[in-house]
GUSE-717627 format. One record per residue (C-alpha): x, y, z; residue in three letters. Coordinates in steps of 0.001 Angstrom, whole numbers, plus 500000, padded with zeros to 6 digits. Example, Ala and Ser with C-alpha at 12.3 -4.5 7.8 and 13.67 -1.06 7.14 Angstrom:
2
xx,yy,zz,r
512300,495500,507800,ala
513670,498940,507140,ser
REM end
This chain:
905
xx,yy,zz,r
504103,494718,501176,met
501787,491412,495290,val
503758,491883,497718,leu
500600,491551,500481,val
502728,494210,501855,thr
502032,493807,505500,arg
500893,497272,504743,val
500090,494683,506056,leu
499807,498520,506130,gly
502958,498670,508098,leu
505795,500716,507013,leu
506464,497854,506151,gly
493113,494460,493379,leu
486479,496409,491253,ala
485756,496364,487804,leu
484643,499975,487385,ala
486302,501724,484450,his
487626,498431,483089,ala
488285,498343,479361,leu
487923,494999,477592,pro
491004,493283,476240,leu
490771,490768,473434,gln
492920,488247,475264,thr
492461,485617,477879,lys
495674,486136,479732,ser
496739,488947,481993,ser
500312,489286,483121,arg
502146,491593,485450,gln
505808,492341,485947,ser
507893,493014,488996,ala
507363,496756,489103,leu
507227,498600,492361,gly
506073,496119,494987,ala
504671,493475,492614,val
506038,489947,492929,glu
504765,486901,491074,ile
504741,483293,492238,gln
506220,481543,489220,arg
503991,478877,487661,gly
500942,479744,489787,ala
497793,481300,488316,tyr
494270,482388,489054,phe
491990,480963,486369,val
488811,483030,486105,glu
485609,481606,484626,phe
482885,483547,482807,his
479919,483490,485197,ser
479337,485508,488339,glu
480288,483726,491588,pro
477594,482159,493764,ala
475381,481261,490789,thr
474281,477888,489334,pro
476360,478639,486232,ala
479395,479047,488474,cys
478946,475509,489823,glu
478592,474131,486302,gln
481742,475872,485067,glu
483873,474341,487819,his
482804,470845,486751,ala
483248,471685,483068,gln
486715,473128,483620,phe
487995,469949,485262,ser
486702,467854,482374,gln
488098,470224,479734,gln
491522,470460,481379,ala
491803,466699,481654,gln
490754,466221,478017,ala
493340,468812,476901,ala
496121,466992,478786,gly
496953,470056,480910,ile
499411,469146,483638,asn
498351,471163,486674,met
497655,471019,490381,his
494553,472748,491756,thr
495436,474687,494889,arg
492070,476232,495728,asn
488591,476573,494224,ser
486559,479749,494660,phe
482826,480206,494242,lys
481753,482930,496694,arg
483742,486022,495757,leu
485611,484859,492670,phe
484511,482291,490111,asn
487577,480241,489339,gly
490469,478246,490673,val
494045,478766,491772,ala
496450,476351,490129,ile
500088,475403,489815,asp
500804,474856,486121,leu
503368,472068,486094,leu
504227,472574,482427,asn
504528,476209,481384,gly
503947,475313,477737,arg
500386,474290,478677,his
499388,477891,479438,leu
498235,478314,475852,gln
495997,475246,476138,arg
494643,476492,479440,leu
493776,479916,478080,ala
491967,478303,475125,ala
489533,476262,477241,leu
485897,477350,476683,pro
485211,477917,480390,thr
488251,480200,480866,val
487655,483933,480769,lys
491236,484887,481578,arg
494238,483905,483645,thr
495985,486048,486241,trp
499512,485401,487523,pro
499557,484681,491229,met
500769,487705,493119,gln
502437,487482,496504,met
501851,489988,499230,arg
504303,490852,501934,thr
503455,491778,505457,arg
503305,495484,505478,ser
505934,495213,507912,ala
504804,497394,510599,ala
507294,499990,511289,ile
508493,499283,514765,pro
508470,502595,516540,ser
508839,502152,520268,ser
508915,499401,522843,asn
506510,500882,525347,val
504047,503605,524508,ser
501151,505317,526166,pro
497834,503632,525654,asn
495546,504456,522776,leu
493831,507204,524766,met
496240,509738,523279,phe
494723,508928,519910,ala
491203,508328,521264,his
490994,511880,522590,glu
491648,513311,519130,his
489275,511060,517196,thr
486166,511139,519384,gly
486514,507512,520511,val
486847,508445,524171,asp
483810,510763,524069,lys
481703,508239,522156,thr
482311,505586,524789,tyr
481830,507841,527798,lys
478701,509646,526591,glu
477001,507048,524407,leu
478385,503803,525826,gly
479255,502458,522398,leu
481836,499669,522393,asp
480916,497563,519338,gly
478842,494973,521201,thr
476900,492750,518813,gly
479166,493493,515825,val
481435,490855,514261,lys
484843,492010,513009,val
487126,489784,510969,gly
490903,490212,511113,val
492744,488759,508089,ile
496353,488888,509181,asp
499121,486943,510927,thr
496708,485466,513439,gly
496103,486828,516936,val
497485,485827,520309,asp
494000,485354,521742,tyr
495494,484165,525044,met
496640,487727,525764,his
494705,488897,528832,pro
493851,492253,527221,asp
492245,490343,524340,leu
490234,487932,526467,gly
492648,485082,527114,gly
490322,482549,525476,cys
489269,480824,522260,trp
485650,480038,521320,lys
484469,479565,524900,thr
481148,481098,526075,pro
481543,484851,526434,gly
484896,484846,524639,cys
485362,487590,522017,pro
487015,485073,519648,phe
484249,482943,518125,gln
485343,482559,514492,phe
488471,481935,512458,gly
490990,479473,511089,ser
494681,479077,510382,asp
495115,478785,506607,phe
498914,478473,506495,val
500783,477223,509583,gly
503969,478549,511157,asp
506306,477430,508366,gly
504443,478985,505436,tyr
506018,481504,503092,asp
504690,481816,499545,ser
508140,482488,498082,ala
510157,479802,499861,thr
507646,477339,501355,thr
504619,477739,499090,pro
502558,474799,500365,ser
500510,475796,503425,pro
500208,473375,506318,his
497451,474915,508441,pro
497576,474512,512166,gly
494568,473795,514390,pro
494308,477359,515718,tyr
495098,480826,514288,pro
497216,481864,517246,arg
499970,484427,516667,asp
502960,483643,518850,thr
505823,484498,516511,cys
504980,487642,514511,asp
502820,490140,516351,gly
501299,492119,513517,his
497831,490598,513779,gly
497889,490754,517584,thr
498753,494447,517408,his
495949,495049,514887,val
493411,493145,517020,ala
494370,495190,520069,gly
493688,498447,518244,ile
490232,497143,517407,ile
489202,495339,520562,ala
491680,495269,523474,ala
490150,495915,526886,lys
492944,496004,529416,gly
494619,498458,531745,asp
497390,499242,529275,lys
495463,499056,526001,val
491813,499774,525275,arg
490819,499419,521652,gly
488343,501449,519642,val
485549,498858,519967,ala
486387,496475,522834,pro
482930,494865,522813,gly
483078,493336,519337,val
483112,489631,518511,thr
486205,488690,516548,leu
487046,486343,513693,gly
490726,485509,513134,val
491904,484378,509691,tyr
495631,483638,509584,arg
497350,484072,506192,ile
501013,484591,507163,phe
503523,482208,508706,gly
506275,483067,511133,cys
509011,485563,510221,pro
512347,484066,509306,gly
510936,481469,506896,asn
511820,483611,503896,gly
510288,486792,502557,thr
507226,486910,504787,gly
504804,486682,501884,gln
501358,485209,501293,ala
499976,484259,497894,ala
496726,485818,496731,asp
494829,482534,496682,asp
495470,482060,500402,val
494193,485566,501060,ile
491127,485029,498879,leu
490423,481791,500747,lys
490461,483726,504021,ala
488183,486402,502566,met
485678,483733,501523,glu
485818,482199,504993,ala
485105,485574,506621,ala
482216,485992,504189,his
480868,482547,505139,ala
481128,483487,508833,asp
479029,486592,508111,arg
481433,489158,509475,met
479985,492665,509642,asp
483386,494332,509204,val
486618,492925,507790,ile
490006,494534,508324,asn
492845,493867,505900,met
496039,495536,507048,ser
497941,494706,503923,phe
498220,496097,500456,gly
500445,496589,497498,gly
500361,494874,494143,gly
499565,496597,490911,ser
497404,499211,492572,gly
494389,498703,490294,trp
490731,498121,491087,ser
490743,495265,488549,glu
493142,493138,490587,asp
491401,489933,491795,pro
491647,490843,495478,leu
490221,494301,494817,ser
487346,492711,492917,val
486745,490246,495750,ala
486801,493053,498322,ala
484287,495018,496251,ala
482007,491972,496161,arg
482195,491721,499941,leu
481047,495349,500125,val
478240,494547,497708,arg
477206,491703,500002,asp
476879,494047,502972,gly
480262,493778,504690,ile
482196,496931,505561,val
485669,496445,504104,met
488598,498404,505557,val
492156,498178,504229,ala
495436,500005,504672,ser
496417,502245,501785,thr
500110,501319,501952,gly
503425,502525,503308,asn
505049,503661,500086,asp
504582,507396,500566,gly
508283,508052,500037,ala
507781,506929,496430,asn
505250,509652,495598,gly
501972,509519,493680,leu
500126,506353,492579,tyr
501376,504278,495499,thr
498006,503293,496999,ser
497721,499517,496735,gly
495146,496802,496381,ser
492867,495469,497790,pro
492172,498921,499203,gly
491295,500233,495729,leu
488294,497927,495435,gly
485048,499823,494822,val
483480,500741,498162,gly
486472,499693,500264,val
487597,502213,502897,ile
491346,502517,502373,asn
493041,504311,505216,val
495992,506692,505462,ala
498087,507033,508609,ser
498282,510045,510939,phe
500941,510390,513627,glu
500040,509863,517282,asn
500426,512859,519573,trp
502753,511278,522168,met
505573,508747,522180,ile
506648,506711,525178,thr
509578,504384,524769,ser
512291,502467,526487,leu
515095,504965,526856,ser
518858,505083,526695,ile
520772,507094,529315,asp
523947,508540,527841,leu
526916,509861,529782,val
529623,511864,528004,gly
532390,514271,528858,lys
530187,517352,528615,tyr
526590,516136,528599,thr
524337,513626,530291,asn
521130,512948,528362,met
518297,510449,527975,ser
516939,509578,524549,ile
514135,507395,523225,val
514603,504700,520615,his
512544,502514,518316,ser
511534,498947,518861,ser
514355,496557,517980,pro
514516,495448,514380,gly
514064,491892,515637,asp
511644,491559,518555,ser
513627,488569,519868,lys
516611,490789,520688,tyr
515659,493725,522881,arg
517970,496700,523315,phe
518482,496047,527024,val
521853,495552,528761,phe
522630,494673,532369,glu
525489,497175,532661,ser
526615,500406,530921,pro
528149,499881,527488,met
530678,502034,525577,pro
529345,503755,522462,val
531597,504204,519438,ile
531152,505477,515876,ala
533805,503775,513731,pro
534029,503863,509969,thr
533852,500640,507995,asp
536527,499290,505666,ser
535442,501749,502937,thr
535766,504735,505265,gly
531986,505174,505572,ser
529994,505684,508774,asn
526987,503843,507233,glu
528303,500406,508218,gly
527603,498777,504861,cys
530956,497003,504675,ala
533011,494979,507103,ser
535130,496595,509801,tyr
538904,496283,510046,asn
538918,496265,513857,ser
537184,494432,516714,arg
534632,496189,518926,phe
533829,493498,521453,asp
531178,494465,524005,gly
530548,497915,522507,gln
527551,499619,520884,ile
528200,500926,517382,ile
526525,504145,516220,leu
525776,503956,512475,ile
524194,506399,510032,lys
521044,505275,508208,arg
521314,504723,504456,gly
522855,502873,501511,asn
522203,499287,502683,cys
519738,497253,504701,thr
519527,497145,508461,phe
520308,493428,508328,val
523604,494220,506591,glu
524476,496933,509111,lys
523747,494636,512047,ala
525620,491709,510486,ala
528789,493728,509904,his
528657,495098,513450,ala
528076,491622,514881,gln
531042,490229,512925,asp
533181,492894,514572,ala
532024,491788,518033,gly
529561,494602,518748,ala
526920,494066,521414,ala
524318,496252,519709,gly
523674,498862,517039,val
522115,502322,517197,met
521226,503737,513769,val
520536,507453,513676,tyr
517802,508445,511273,asn
517598,511250,508720,phe
515014,513049,510876,asp
513048,512728,514114,ser
511161,509589,513021,glu
511483,506510,515226,leu
510948,503986,512464,met
512812,500819,511652,ser
512514,498198,508940,pro
513243,494765,510233,thr
516732,493527,510993,ser
515429,489983,511581,ala
517764,487375,510122,ser
518831,483902,511238,pro
522406,485165,511221,asn
521880,488312,513317,val
521625,487916,517078,thr
522351,491434,518360,ile
519770,494190,518837,pro
519421,497109,516439,leu
517357,500230,517119,val
516746,503604,515519,ile
517341,506916,517272,ile
516540,510445,516128,lys
518910,512388,513903,ala
519519,515084,516528,asp
520330,512501,519171,asp
522762,510780,516841,gly
524518,514051,516119,gln
524736,514855,519822,ala
526529,511564,520441,ile
528916,512217,517553,leu
529730,515646,518995,asp
530551,514078,522366,glu
532729,511426,520761,leu
534902,514083,519112,lys
536416,515014,522478,asp
535793,512026,524711,gly
533921,508838,525398,ser
530219,508034,525734,val
528615,505230,527714,thr
525022,504034,527373,ala
522751,502491,529979,ser
519745,500699,528508,ala
517513,498900,530978,thr
513722,498883,531317,asn
513531,502586,532033,his
510871,504433,530040,thr
510250,508039,529151,met
507530,509967,527367,ser
508039,512693,524826,val
505705,514754,522691,ala
505643,513728,519066,asn
506533,516863,517076,pro
504666,515367,514129,leu
501516,514538,516100,gly
498309,515010,514093,gly
500118,515106,510747,gln
499981,512502,508001,val
502777,509985,508492,ser
505608,510362,506002,his
505311,506707,504964,phe
501582,506840,504175,ser
500946,506172,500475,ser
499640,508715,497980,trp
496782,508467,495488,gly
495200,508722,493052,pro
494471,505352,491536,asp
495523,504892,487883,pro
491970,505581,486666,glu
491838,508953,488416,leu
489756,507917,491405,gln
490541,509600,494692,leu
492638,507652,497178,ser
493058,507292,500138,pro
489519,507487,501520,ala
490223,508731,505043,val
492950,508893,507681,gly
493339,507586,511235,ala
496085,507318,513861,pro
498754,504903,512635,gly
502100,506377,513669,gly
503524,505326,517064,asn
500528,503289,518218,ile
500844,501234,521371,phe
498919,497983,521360,ser
498979,494331,522295,thr
501730,491985,521133,phe
502158,488213,521563,pro
502896,487218,525147,leu
505982,485355,523929,ala
507309,488621,522467,leu
506764,490851,525466,gly
502987,491446,525427,gly
502993,495076,524248,tyr
504781,497279,521761,thr
504338,500392,519674,ser
504270,500104,515880,leu
503703,502490,513000,ser
502080,502005,509628,gly
498845,502262,507716,thr
498390,498753,509119,ser
497661,500436,512426,met
495371,503093,510948,ala
493161,500563,509140,ser
491978,498668,512264,pro
491315,502006,513943,tyr
488722,502742,511247,val
487444,499158,511349,ala
486691,499721,515027,gly
484916,502969,514171,met
482774,501123,511618,ala
481752,498681,514361,ala
480654,501578,516597,leu
478523,503028,513814,ile
476888,499641,513165,leu
476140,499267,516867,gln
474706,502775,517084,ser
472277,501983,514233,arg
471539,498412,515400,ala
473221,497305,512143,lys
470279,498793,510231,asn
472538,500688,507893,ile
474166,499930,504539,ser
477883,499639,503852,thr
477666,502778,501701,asp
476111,504702,504578,glu
478797,503556,507007,val
481445,504691,504562,arg
479660,508038,504054,gln
479472,508748,507769,leu
483153,507982,508351,ile
484365,510019,505382,leu
482073,513033,505686,glu
482646,513535,509411,ser
486444,513512,509042,ala
488419,516703,509528,his
490982,517694,506860,pro
494281,519036,508165,val
496473,521846,506918,ala
499549,521345,504767,asp
502451,522493,506922,lys
504475,523175,503771,asn
501844,525252,502000,ser
499094,527777,502666,thr
496123,525492,502067,gly
494883,522165,503307,leu
496817,518987,502641,leu
495836,517389,499355,ser
493144,514673,499524,pro
495617,512530,497592,leu
497488,512376,500885,arg
494801,512423,503575,gln
491555,511525,501817,gly
488688,513173,503677,ser
490938,513918,506648,gly
491328,512576,510178,leu
488355,510392,511087,ala
486142,511489,514016,asp
483761,508832,515324,ile
481790,511190,517579,trp
480806,513339,514628,asp
480035,510194,512626,ala
477669,508517,515102,val
475944,511793,516004,ser
475508,512940,512395,ala
472025,514138,511423,leu
472824,514508,507725,ala
474731,512823,504935,thr
475814,513931,501469,ile
476163,511689,498460,glu
478723,511103,497056,pro
481229,511553,499906,pro
484144,512275,497532,gln
484414,513778,494050,leu
486828,512761,491288,ser
486535,515388,488556,leu
488532,513619,485826,asn
490453,516188,483820,tyr
490272,519552,482056,thr
490897,519935,478331,val
491573,523392,476945,gly
490691,526759,478417,ser
486972,526301,477843,gly
486554,523265,480075,ala
487875,524526,483384,arg
484586,524297,485294,asp
483032,521067,486512,ser
479439,520948,487733,val
478522,518149,490103,arg
475190,517321,491691,thr
475227,516108,495264,leu
472310,514898,497362,thr
471907,516211,500917,leu
469763,514090,503211,his
468358,515467,506476,asn
468140,512571,508941,ser
466416,514618,511637,ser
462827,513359,512065,pro
461477,516691,513283,ser
463666,519649,512369,asn
464336,521590,509190,phe
467896,521929,507988,leu
469464,525000,506438,thr
472643,524526,504400,cys
475322,526889,503182,thr
478670,526017,501637,met
482183,527373,501854,ser
485237,526316,499908,his
488628,525283,501301,leu
491439,525119,498754,ala
493976,522317,499170,ala
497476,521983,497822,ser
497986,521129,494175,ser
500526,518360,493618,val
502531,517119,490659,ser
505066,514381,489998,ser
507051,516768,487818,tyr
509259,519756,488452,met
508935,523028,486547,ala
511631,521873,484108,asn
509630,518727,483328,gly
511823,516261,485191,ser
510208,513570,487333,phe
510003,514274,491061,ala
509980,511391,493528,val
508744,513730,496226,thr
505651,515397,494753,pro
505946,519072,493957,arg
503508,521191,495980,ile
501682,524404,495139,trp
501589,526885,496817,pro
505296,526308,497340,glu
505766,528828,500155,asp
503864,528243,503362,ala
504350,531889,504344,gln
503411,533683,501132,ala
499900,534259,499765,arg
499423,532429,496482,ala
497887,534305,493545,pro
494140,533667,493477,his
494170,532288,489934,asp
496560,529512,490950,thr
493999,528060,493359,leu
490785,526176,492570,pro
487442,527579,493638,asn
483930,526257,494179,ala
480487,527737,494767,tyr
476868,526663,494914,leu
475164,526634,491537,asp
471615,526256,492869,asn
469024,528723,491579,pro
467285,528954,494939,ala
469310,529870,498012,leu
469539,529317,500908,pro
469058,525581,500722,ile
466422,524320,503141,arg
465623,520635,503655,val
462564,519278,505456,ala
462822,516596,508179,pro
463629,513201,506671,gly
463829,514695,503170,ala
466595,515002,500583,ser
467649,517900,498396,gln
469912,517995,495348,glu
472714,520540,495463,ile
474541,521717,492357,ser
478164,522743,492880,val
480412,524376,490303,arg
484128,523739,490784,ile
486590,525913,488886,ala
490067,524608,488132,ala
493032,526968,488527,pro
493755,529149,485522,thr
497145,530381,486724,gly
498871,527016,486719,leu
500334,525588,483524,arg
498785,522428,482102,asp
502266,521320,481077,ser
503207,521057,484752,asp
500688,518208,485157,arg
498990,519343,488360,trp
496389,517549,490426,phe
494306,520335,491958,tyr
492012,519728,494905,ser
490019,521149,497760,gly
487168,520544,500188,tyr
483532,521563,499995,leu
482543,522487,503514,arg
478779,522202,504019,phe
477693,524226,507024,asn
474494,522723,508436,leu
472088,524315,510944,leu
468915,522750,512343,trp
465982,524747,513732,asp
465801,522870,517015,asp
465863,524641,520364,lys
469624,524443,520782,val
470428,525329,517172,gly
472382,522187,516382,thr
475153,522914,513916,ala
477535,520638,512106,arg
479953,520765,509171,ser
480548,518042,506599,leu
483559,517981,504273,his
483514,516606,500730,ile
486975,516391,499110,pro
487410,516765,495371,tyr
490329,516210,493025,met
490896,516867,489331,gly
493705,516859,486815,tyr
494773,520035,485056,leu
495090,519231,481364,gly
494338,516190,479235,asp
494961,513151,481413,tyr
494590,510808,478437,thr
497706,512314,476816,lys
500033,511735,479745,leu
503274,509975,478891,asp
503748,506637,480584,val
507410,506091,479749,leu
510019,508375,481226,ser
511411,511156,479067,ala
514473,510242,476940,pro
516554,512971,478572,asp
516242,511031,481837,glu
518139,508129,480289,gly
515288,505680,479659,phe
514342,503685,477672,pro
517530,502347,476140,tyr
519031,499056,475018,ile
522441,497686,475826,ser
524470,494514,475805,val
523401,492835,479007,arg
525732,493752,481834,gly
526665,497095,480278,ser
525122,500484,480983,thr
526179,501907,477614,asp
523304,502306,475154,ala
523747,500649,471774,leu
524403,503066,468952,glu
522718,502784,465552,asp
523701,499721,463504,asp
525732,498127,466267,thr
526463,494480,465485,his
525713,491945,468236,val
525657,488174,468653,ala
523034,486411,470785,ile
524243,483321,472589,asn
524186,481714,476021,asp
526305,484459,477565,thr
525550,487508,475395,his
522079,489081,475290,arg
520631,492496,474587,val
518733,494074,477468,ala
515887,496578,477149,val
515687,499028,480038,his
512574,501145,480543,tyr
510948,503105,483323,arg
507256,503747,483863,leu
506474,507107,485399,glu
502738,506421,485265,his
500744,503204,485733,pro
499578,501623,482498,thr
496762,499278,481621,arg
498841,497590,478929,leu
502518,497488,477966,leu
503837,495720,474864,lys
507565,495142,474234,val
508159,493835,470705,gln
510950,493304,468239,leu
510289,494955,464854,val
512083,494946,461528,asp
512970,497864,459263,asp
509362,498098,458030,thr
508096,498338,461644,asn
506466,494930,461265,ala
506485,492984,464521,thr
508540,489824,464693,lys
507197,488875,468124,gly
506979,489804,471791,tyr
510059,489673,473987,leu
509986,487587,477181,pro
507609,489356,479573,his
506709,491573,476633,gly
502929,491692,477095,tyr
501986,493062,480511,leu
498692,494345,481898,glu
497668,496490,484870,tyr
501123,497727,485814,leu
501993,500126,488555,gly
504691,502676,487931,arg
508329,502144,488797,asn
509455,503384,492171,tyr
512363,505731,491597,gln
513464,506098,495191,ser
513448,502687,496791,ser
512885,499641,494621,arg
512193,498741,491028,gly
513835,501915,489699,arg
513525,500552,486207,tyr
512424,497354,484466,ser
514110,495082,481972,asn
513266,492707,479197,ser
515843,490606,477400,thr
516484,489684,473781,ile
517632,486134,474399,asn
516831,484279,471184,gly
513172,483534,471935,thr
510170,485538,470759,leu
506461,484936,471299,tyr
503757,485108,468662,glu
500802,485466,471057,asp
499820,487788,473872,thr
499695,484838,476280,asp
503440,484473,475625,leu
503104,480742,475046,thr
503778,480317,471294,lys
507556,480455,471048,lys
509498,481195,467905,thr
513247,481395,467448,asn
514928,484694,466635,leu
516812,484883,463353,glu
519757,487046,462375,ala
518868,490437,460899,gly
518348,494147,461558,ala
515884,495069,464307,tyr
514580,497699,466682,arg
512794,497285,469990,val
509357,498886,470063,arg
507554,499662,473327,ile
503842,500496,473254,asp
502578,501907,476565,ala
498829,502573,476832,leu
498126,506089,478025,arg
495687,506653,480927,pro
491986,505918,480338,leu
492585,504975,476680,arg
491028,502023,474850,asp
493583,499232,474288,pro
492035,498618,470875,gln
492787,502188,469732,asp
496256,502409,468108,pro
496271,506153,468782,glu
496047,505516,472537,gly
499646,504417,472978,tyr
502903,506165,473679,gln
505390,504463,471350,ile
509175,504281,471612,trp
511626,502802,469112,his
515152,501873,470041,ser
518201,502459,467925,ser
518642,500018,465031,arg
520919,497080,465778,phe
522074,494114,463719,ile
522057,490575,465086,ile
524790,488709,463260,asp
524053,485297,464727,ser
521847,483461,467221,val
523473,480393,468781,ser
521700,479245,471932,leu
522022,475872,473608,ala
518333,474905,473762,arg
518480,473094,477049,asn
516867,473322,480461,thr
519255,475995,481654,thr
518628,478162,478612,ala
514868,477769,479081,ser
515183,478832,482684,arg
517155,481887,481660,leu
514484,482768,479113,glu
511916,482771,481884,asp
513941,484530,484535,asp
515731,487363,482828,glu
513101,490086,483122,asp
514413,491401,486386,ile
514133,495083,487235,gly
516904,496978,488941,asp
516111,496882,492629,glu
517351,500018,494361,val
516733,499668,498083,phe
516904,502654,500386,gln
516834,501399,503970,pro
REM end
């Protein structure tokens, strides 16, 4: 959701800026959405992939591993995009031997990615033309006839129901759009519960729907759904099994195998509607995606659905260099199956989301009573059992405090026929309620509709009729960035996302076995929209265009939208370059390089201005181009409130959408060229110097990201006076980014140490005993991603005695304060490690100690001791260490670094 979070975009890792570490092992913890497949590793070799040296290293590695007596199973070998292997290490103590082999550059723990579970939004929706009208797709097809013919698009996802009539109803027959692809996993695969794939003969999606929905957005050509590029040839690469097998996850090696297959099939565009993980460009999947771009394939990925968790939530592989990672915008209309309600005072019809489990539709043959009981704790959130029976009735429940599966299960146990959950707002979203034990439908309704039902129930009864009746309503959020869409920047201060596209309430194809059509929401839906646009651009240029140029055209022709909560435009950290417009992209007569600007950071009052040189190219073969520039300020954003406390929802400046902000609190930009106006000859290029001034009226201590858009106004001297505007977003950090704290402030309660199971911090010189049931836990919270985190035990002279379990971690995302992974733990359990690979164990002895955490600050060199934020715990005294050194104790040593998972449904 790594997780591959079915970002897969639904609501549901590139080497630039890398700093060398003097270690061969890289580890990650379960922060945010990161999950690790225990005992599984990527082993990376030294040479570049697809080279003779790469072939030699694979043979040498096998010989070296056998000679070293390493007990392992090779899962997959990679030579195209990644030089190395994926292995299961059958003896964890052999990791040290593995890391020491001459061919091994480093090892990476195997991340698992979860379907970015598309946010089900409505059962029946209007076709994509509502979105097509606002993005130029409709005009491009009608006036230019572009439909993607001749372009190959790969879909790495849950498979596709290629027998759907709107998708061709065929597989690899002459004239069929589906000519490439494979199933890499089989129906029963789940990397967390059933980690061994058993591929089927065909990559058909009959049980999930995510990939079928994505493919429809790209290429459907039916009466109900017409995709962005219905003429493309498709490749289908299935990496997820059926829901219900476990967590719905795929391991990174399976995904990388699919990426290599798409590369071998020479796809022109690849869509990856998943994301998550550490959110670094150095992650193996980000590196592989960047190599695909380098090899001439346009890579498009969803940015993620973790927007509710604030900044730094864009995930990999979308952060790979050159990848187009896509934010989600809301569709302009919603059409859904409806519920007709009859009460004492009011009759009304309301829309609802898709059911949480597509197998159980919210449809009843006869009217059903609606009730709103409290559970056994007196709550209307339905998170506990009920004391009464409600046979044959629909229970109205408030969203919050527990999962939808739990709400549905408690209602089902009480005999309910269905569940309506009213949301916090007008969003029709719904995480899944799919569970083998839940067989009743659950849907989401709007907050206002839920309150209206509650008001009726105060004085009488309410009945609900839910058949196949549909209704259409305007989406009040249409054209705005979806609330779930993830924020940038990346940890190394690169701008993310790249661009936005319709992803909220998108109607598309669904497996025939699951009803054929549905509406889903997520950046998973926005990503294929842009993949289709890339196909149209390639067709328009007969594929005689580079991946960088495709990316430039999509980004520069996008239209930034206003921030409804402020006076300026929405920050590029939210929308990238803006809402993509394919008509402006394919008809563009000019490009500007680079298409986005990351300004790094300001230090002191004398370094507030940044000068950047851009190159304007006039593509017109016969007409001169005149260029002027205007500046559009965007909102400044910060993860911190004015009092310095962390803010899950980013703080915005200007704070008042109605008031005019003081000029010195806004950034500014102007042309710095000596000769104006700028005039460019046909087919020529001209450098443009732009000076961007950071705000002087905002405090550096508030840690603001300031931003804006350079609007280049272009006019050609042809007979009709062709005019066009291109937008280049920029983003910078106000202050010294390299001095940012990574650990949360002490006054927020972290870090601290306690006896495991207690929330009370240990006071100085507390005496403790370490045994099989008593441990000391270290609790810490990362408010900023970090390249390296070290958790060590030190003595009174500050000399290290060793790393704690999971005490040497690289490329970490920050903790998510609002939904999951609110903080992280490590445990003092009697075992320390002498090496950074955490393989050389040593036993803890009695004595006086402190815990020391070293967190590398942003953009700092890991070899520089001054680059770390350092925290020392209170001093505590271990009186004795008495552990039963058996299998159970060893398992506990490995498993006890588990972060507090706070889930907000």
